[in-house]
C-alpha positions in Angstrom: 5.1 10.9 0.0 6.1 11.6 -3.6 9.5 10.1 -3.8 10.3 7.0 -5.9 12.3 4.0 -4.9 15.8 4.4 -6.6 16.8 0.9 -7.8 20.4 0.3 -8.9 20.6 -2.1 -11.7 23.7 -3.9 -12.7 24.8 -6.9 -14.7 27.9 -8.8 -13.6 30.3 -11.6 -14.7 33.8 -12.6 -14.1 36.2 -11.6 -16.9 37.1 -15.0 -18.0 33.5 -15.8 -19.1 32.2 -14.9 -22.6 30.7 -11.4 -22.8 27.9 -11.8 -25.3 25.4 -13.3 -22.9 26.0 -10.6 -20.2 25.5 -7.9 -22.7 22.2 -9.5 -23.9 20.9 -9.8 -20.3 22.0 -6.2 -19.5 19.9 -5.0 -22.3 16.8 -7.1 -21.7 16.7 -6.9 -18.0 17.4 -3.3 -18.0 14.6 -2.5 -20.4 12.2 -4.5 -18.1 13.2 -2.7 -15.1 12.6 0.7 -16.8 9.1 -0.4 -17.6 8.1 -1.0 -13.9 5.4 1.1 -12.2 6.0 4.7 -11.7 7.0 4.2 -8.0 10.2 2.6 -9.2 13.1 4.6 -10.8 15.8 2.5 -12.3 19.4 3.7 -12.0 21.3 1.7 -14.6 25.1 1.2 -14.1 27.1 2.7 -17.0 28.8 -0.6 -17.7 28.8 -4.3 -16.9 30.8 -5.0 -13.8 33.6 -7.5 -14.8 36.7 -5.9 -13.0 37.7 -4.1 -9.9 37.6 -0.8 -11.8 34.1 -1.3 -13.2 33.0 -2.4 -9.8 34.3 0.7 -7.9 32.9 3.0 -10.6 29.4 1.3 -10.3 29.5 1.6 -6.5 30.2 5.4 -6.9 27.3 5.8 -9.4 24.9 4.1 -7.1 26.1 6.1 -4.0 25.7 9.3 -6.1 22.2 8.3 -7.0 21.4 7.3 -3.5 19.9 4.1 -4.5 17.6 2.2 -2.0 18.1 -1.2 -3.3 20.3 -2.9 -5.9 19.2 -5.5 -8.5 22.2 -7.5 -9.5 21.5 -9.7 -12.6 24.1 -12.4 -13.3 25.3 -12.1 -16.9 27.5 -15.0 -16.1 29.4 -16.5 -13.0 30.5 -13.8 -10.5 32.7 -14.2 -7.5 31.8 -13.1 -4.1 33.8 -9.9 -4.4 31.1 -8.0 -6.4 28.1 -8.6 -4.1 30.3 -8.1 -1.0 31.8 -4.9 -2.1 28.4 -3.4 -3.1 26.9 -4.4 0.2 29.7 -3.0 2.2 30.1 0.2 0.2 26.6 1.2 -1.0 25.0 -0.3 2.2 21.6 -1.2 0.8 19.8 -4.5 0.3 20.7 -6.5 -2.8 18.4 -8.6 -5.0 20.6 -11.4 -6.5 18.9 -12.5 -9.7 20.1 -15.7 -11.4 18.4 -16.4 -14.9 18.2 -19.9 -16.1 21.2 -21.6 -17.8 21.2 -21.2 -21.5 21.1 -24.6 -23.4 24.3 -26.5 -23.5 25.3 -29.9 -24.7 27.8 -32.7 -23.8 30.8 -31.1 -25.4 30.0 -27.5 -25.0 30.8 -25.2 -22.0 28.7 -23.5 -19.5 27.9 -19.9 -20.6 26.6 -18.5 -17.2 26.5 -20.8 -14.2 24.4 -18.1 -12.6 22.7 -20.4 -10.0 26.0 -21.5 -8.6 27.1 -17.9 -8.4 24.0 -16.7 -6.7 24.1 -19.5 -4.1 27.8 -18.7 -3.4 27.2 -15.0 -3.2 24.2 -15.3 -1.0 26.1 -17.4 1.5 28.9 -14.8 1.6 26.5 -11.9 2.1 24.8 -13.9 5.0 28.2 -14.2 6.6 28.7 -10.5 6.3 25.3 -9.8 7.8 24.2 -8.0 4.7 20.5 -8.0 3.6 20.0 -9.9 0.4 17.1 -11.6 -1.5 17.6 -14.3 -4.2 15.6 -14.8 -7.3 16.0 -17.8 -9.6 14.5 -17.8 -13.0 14.7 -16.0 -16.3 12.7 -12.8 -17.2 10.1 -14.8 -19.2 9.3 -17.0 -16.1 6.5 -14.9 -14.2 7.5 -16.5 -10.9 10.9 -14.8 -11.0 9.8 -11.5 -12.6 6.8 -11.2 -10.2 9.1 -11.8 -7.2 11.4 -9.0 -8.2 8.4 -6.7 -8.9 6.9 -7.6 -5.5 10.2 -7.0 -3.6 10.5 -3.6 -5.3 7.0 -2.6 -4.5 7.4 -3.7 -1.0 10.7 -1.7 -0.5 8.9 1.3 -2.0 6.0 1.0 0.4 8.4 0.7 3.4 10.4 3.7 2.2 7.3 5.6 1.7 5.9 4.9 5.0 9.1 6.1 6.6 8.5 9.5 4.8 4.7 9.6 5.7 3.1 12.3 7.8 -0.2 11.2 9.3 -2.5 13.9 10.4 -4.6 13.2 13.5 -7.9 15.2 13.2 -9.2 14.8 16.7 -8.7 11.6 18.7 -11.0 8.5 18.7 -14.9 8.3 19.1 -16.4 7.8 22.5 -15.9 4.3 24.0 -13.9 3.0 20.9 -11.0 1.7 22.9 -9.8 -0.4 20.0 -9.0 2.9 18.1 -6.4 3.9 20.6 -2.9 3.8 19.4 0.8 3.8 20.5 2.6 6.6 18.5 6.1 5.7 19.6 5.5 1.9 18.6 4.1 3.2 15.1 7.1 5.4 14.6 9.6 2.7 15.6 7.8 0.0 13.5 6.8 1.9 10.4 8.6 5.3 10.5 5.2 7.0 10.2 5.2 10.5 11.8 1.9 11.6 13.6 0.9 15.1 14.3 -2.4 16.5 15.5 -4.9 19.2 14.2 -7.9 19.8 16.5 -11.3 19.5 15.0 -11.9 23.1 16.0 -9.5 24.1 13.2 -11.5 22.2 10.8 -14.8 23.9 12.1 -13.3 27.3 12.0 -12.0 26.8 8.5 -15.5 25.6 7.3 -17.0 28.9 8.6 -14.3 30.9 6.7 -15.2 29.3 3.4 -16.8 32.0 1.2 -20.4 31.6 0.2 -19.5 31.9 -3.4 -17.0 28.9 -3.1 -19.5 26.9 -1.0 -22.3 27.4 -3.6 -20.0 26.4 -6.4 -19.1 23.2 -4.6 -22.7 22.4 -3.7 -23.6 22.7 -7.4 -20.9 20.4 -8.4 -21.9 17.8 -6.0 -25.5 18.0 -7.2 -24.4 17.7 -10.8 -22.2 14.7 -10.1 -24.3 12.6 -7.6 -27.9 11.8 -6.8 -28.2 14.1 -3.8 -31.0 14.2 -1.3 -30.2 15.6 2.0 -31.9 17.5 4.8 -31.7 21.3 4.7 -28.2 22.6 5.5 -26.5 19.2 5.2 -25.3 19.8 1.6 -23.8 23.2 2.5 -22.1 21.5 5.6 -20.9 18.8 3.1 -19.4 21.4 0.7 -17.7 23.4 3.5 -16.1 20.4 5.1 -15.0 19.0 1.7 -13.2 22.4 0.9 -11.9 22.7 4.5 -10.4 19.3 4.8 -8.7 19.5 1.5 -7.1 22.8 2.4 -6.0 21.8 5.9 -4.6 18.5 4.8 -2.5 20.4 2.3 -1.4 23.2 4.5 -0.3 20.8 7.3 1.6 18.6 4.8 -0.3 15.5 5.8 0.0 12.6 3.4 -2.8 10.7 5.0 -5.2 11.4 8.0 -7.6 10.0 10.4 -10.6 11.9 11.8 -12.8 11.7 14.8 -16.0 11.7 12.8 -18.4 11.5 15.7 -20.0 12.7 18.1 -18.9 16.3 17.6 -19.1 16.3 13.9 -22.6 14.7 14.0 -23.8 17.2 16.6 -23.1 19.8 14.0 -24.8 17.9 11.2 -21.6 17.4 9.4 -20.7 13.8 9.7 -18.1 13.3 7.0 -18.7 9.9 5.3 -19.3 11.1 1.8 -16.7 13.8 2.0 -14.2 11.1 2.9 -15.2 9.0 -0.1 -14.8 11.9 -2.6 -11.6 12.9 -1.1 -10.1 9.4 -1.5 -10.8 9.6 -5.3 -8.7 12.8 -5.3 -5.8 11.3 -3.5 -6.6 12.7 0.0 -7.0 9.6 2.1 -8.6 10.1 5.6 -9.6 7.1 7.7 -12.7 7.3 9.8 -13.4 6.9 13.5 -9.9 7.9 14.5 -8.6 4.4 13.8 -4.9 4.9 13.2 -4.0 1.1 13.0 -6.6 0.5 10.2 -5.2 3.6 8.5 -1.8 2.0 8.5 -3.2 -0.8 6.3 -4.8 1.7 4.1 -1.5 3.6 3.7 0.4 0.3 2.8 -2.3 -0.7 0.3 -2.3 2.7 -1.3 1.4 2.9 -1.7 1.4 -0.7 -3.3 -1.5 0.1 -5.7 -2.1 3.8 -6.0 -5.8 2.9 -5.5 -8.4 4.2 -2.9 -9.4 1.8 -0.2 -12.4 1.1 1.9 -12.2 1.2 5.6 -15.0 -0.8 6.9 -16.8 -3.0 9.5 -17.6 -6.7 8.9 -21.2 -7.0 9.8 -22.6 -10.3 8.6 -21.8 -13.7 7.1 -23.5 -16.1 4.9 -22.3 -19.6 5.6 -24.1 -21.3 2.7 -22.3 -19.0 0.3 -19.2 -18.5 2.4 -19.6 -14.7 2.1 -18.7 -11.9 4.4 -20.5 -8.6 4.3 -18.2 -5.5 4.7 -20.2 -2.4 5.5 -19.7 1.1 6.6 -21.8 4.3 7.0 -21.0 5.7 3.6 -17.3 6.5 3.2 -16.6 4.4 0.1 -14.9 6.3 -2.8 -17.4 6.7 -5.7 -14.8 5.1 -8.0 -15.3 1.9 -6.1 -19.1 1.9 -6.7 -20.7 -0.9 -8.8 -22.1 1.0 -11.8 -24.9 -1.5 -12.1 -26.6 -0.2 -9.0 -27.6 3.3 -7.9 -25.2 5.4 -5.9 -26.9 7.9 -3.7 -25.6 10.7 -1.4 -28.0 10.7 1.5 -28.1 11.4 5.2 -26.0 9.2 7.5 -27.7 5.9 7.5 -27.7 5.5 11.4 -27.4 8.8 13.0 -28.9 11.0 10.3 -26.4 13.8 11.0 -24.4 14.5 7.8 -23.7 13.0 4.3 -23.0 9.5 3.2 -22.9 7.4 0.1 -25.5 4.5 -0.1 -24.5 1.9 -2.7 -22.9 -1.4 -3.5 -19.1 -1.6 -4.3 -17.9 -3.2 -7.4 -16.9 -6.9 -8.0 -13.4 -8.1 -8.2 -10.4 -9.4 -6.3 -9.9 -7.7 -2.9 -7.2 -7.7 -0.3 -8.5 -7.3 3.3 -6.0 -6.1 5.8 -5.4 -4.5 9.2 -2.3 -3.8 11.2 -3.0 -4.8 14.8 -1.2 -3.7 18.0 -1.4 -7.0 20.0 0.4 -7.1 23.2 2.7 -4.3 22.5 3.8 -5.3 19.0 2.3 -5.2 15.5 0.9 -8.1 13.5 -0.9 -7.9 10.1 -4.3 -9.4 9.7 -4.6 -10.5 6.0 -7.3 -12.2 3.9 -8.1 -12.4 0.2 -11.5 -12.6 -1.4 -13.7 -11.9 -4.3 -16.2 -9.0 -4.1 -19.4 -10.1 -5.6 -21.7 -8.4 -8.1 -24.5 -7.7 -5.5 -26.6 -4.7 -4.6 -26.6 -3.5 -1.1 -29.3 -4.8 1.3 -29.2 -2.0 3.9 -28.5 1.7 4.0 -24.9 2.8 3.7 -22.1 1.3 1.5 -21.1 -2.3 1.3 -19.2 -5.1 -0.4 -20.2 -8.8 -0.2 -17.0 -10.7 -0.3 -16.5 -14.5 -0.9 -13.5 -15.9 0.9 -11.8 -19.3 1.0 -11.8 -20.2 4.6 -15.1 -21.1 6.1 -16.6 -17.8 7.3 -17.4 -19.0 10.8 -13.9 -20.1 11.3 -12.7 -16.7 10.2 -14.8 -14.9 12.8 -13.7 -17.3 15.5 -10.1 -16.7 14.7 -10.5 -13.0 14.5 -12.0 -12.9 18.0 -9.4 -15.5 19.3 -6.5 -13.3 18.0 -8.1 -10.1 19.4 -8.2 -8.3 16.0 -10.2 -5.0 16.1 -13.3 -4.4 14.1 -12.0 -2.1 11.2 -10.5 -3.4 8.1 -9.0 -1.8 5.0 -10.2 -3.3 1.5 -8.3 -2.6 -1.7 -9.6 -3.8 -5.0 -6.4 -5.6 -6.0 -4.7 -8.9 -5.1 -1.7 -7.5 -3.2 -1.5 -10.1 -0.4 1.9 -11.4 -1.3 3.1 -7.7 -1.6 1.6 -7.0 2.0 3.4 -10.1 3.3 6.7 -8.9 1.8 6.3 -5.5 3.4 5.8 -7.3 6.7 8.9 -9.5 6.0 11.0 -6.4 5.6 9.6 -4.8 8.7 9.8 -7.9 10.9 6.0 -8.0 11.4 4.2 -11.3 11.8 1.2 -12.1 9.6 -2.1 -13.6 10.6 -3.4 -14.9 7.2 -6.8 -16.3 7.1 
């Protein structure tokens, strides 16, 4: 998904109000919007809306640009007609943004009255059944600016998911019932399209890789990583790395999930390290066929542009209130803690492929998973702080300090029926994830 969120930006006021403040706000807020992350493309109206003619012209501009959402900043008081016309004509959600009132004194007039206008316009849009959001506060107030940014990123993630092709490489591992999924429900809820490519296609493509290309990739891996693998495993790693990258591109898959065992293990090509490397190159493939965990990875990646770590939670430390998130070795190398060694070794449990062994870096993390619970989706969500700690078993891990007592967290996870895979991203995007769920009508289980 490479499209941007097209955001229509307009400043409004009723014609009897002074024009100086609306002009100032049009300039300042428009510049701010242009400086937002690359996922956001601002479409600035060619003029301030202060008449029927300018309103109709702006609506035509936004229609031609196919904007996905409108940010309407109050330069000064604006009647219901502007927001109502845009909602009914352009037919996209509107963010009504009312900056604070400029200073005034006893014997001076109001210059904006934006809060009153926003309240009035929001009520009108509710009556019309139009989707709108309200933001109160000037640009320099981080609460207001952050809310607008959060809304825009959430709308981008929702749009991106609706244009996402998810490749299913095999089904789920043996006896992993929690990794089963409902394709129709996913498409209705998120808009994600799922197609399947059999593992045999991957294996066949691995065999077709030339020896020259394979050797070149083996050399590159050994130059980049501390590699120590059984005979033949590095060749399998190189062939799988090249094959997966090629198949994902050929099939037009934006993300994928893979049945990484038992078949791949039987052929000594368990893909953990391959998945980690590909994540750093923007090719995101979730392990163990867990589509619902991958949905969280997709949302987190769209919000941040960062690789994520799909993982088990294997241990708790009640004294330090720390949870250990571990997996076989699929962490992206960019997530590794540079203080500790990162090795490419055999699979830490089955010994049938390649995996990274190492500790992941410290920092704020958001832990998430979309869960199909009784035929409807909920989001499991938790924030924490990954600690600066080395691994204490083979594989890759992050020790995360959380706010809630860890035993309570485990008990609530079990009580809610939340499956065992989670997606971690090294950023605090909990509020953005909640906003995504608000737009999609998905309840949130926040611990």
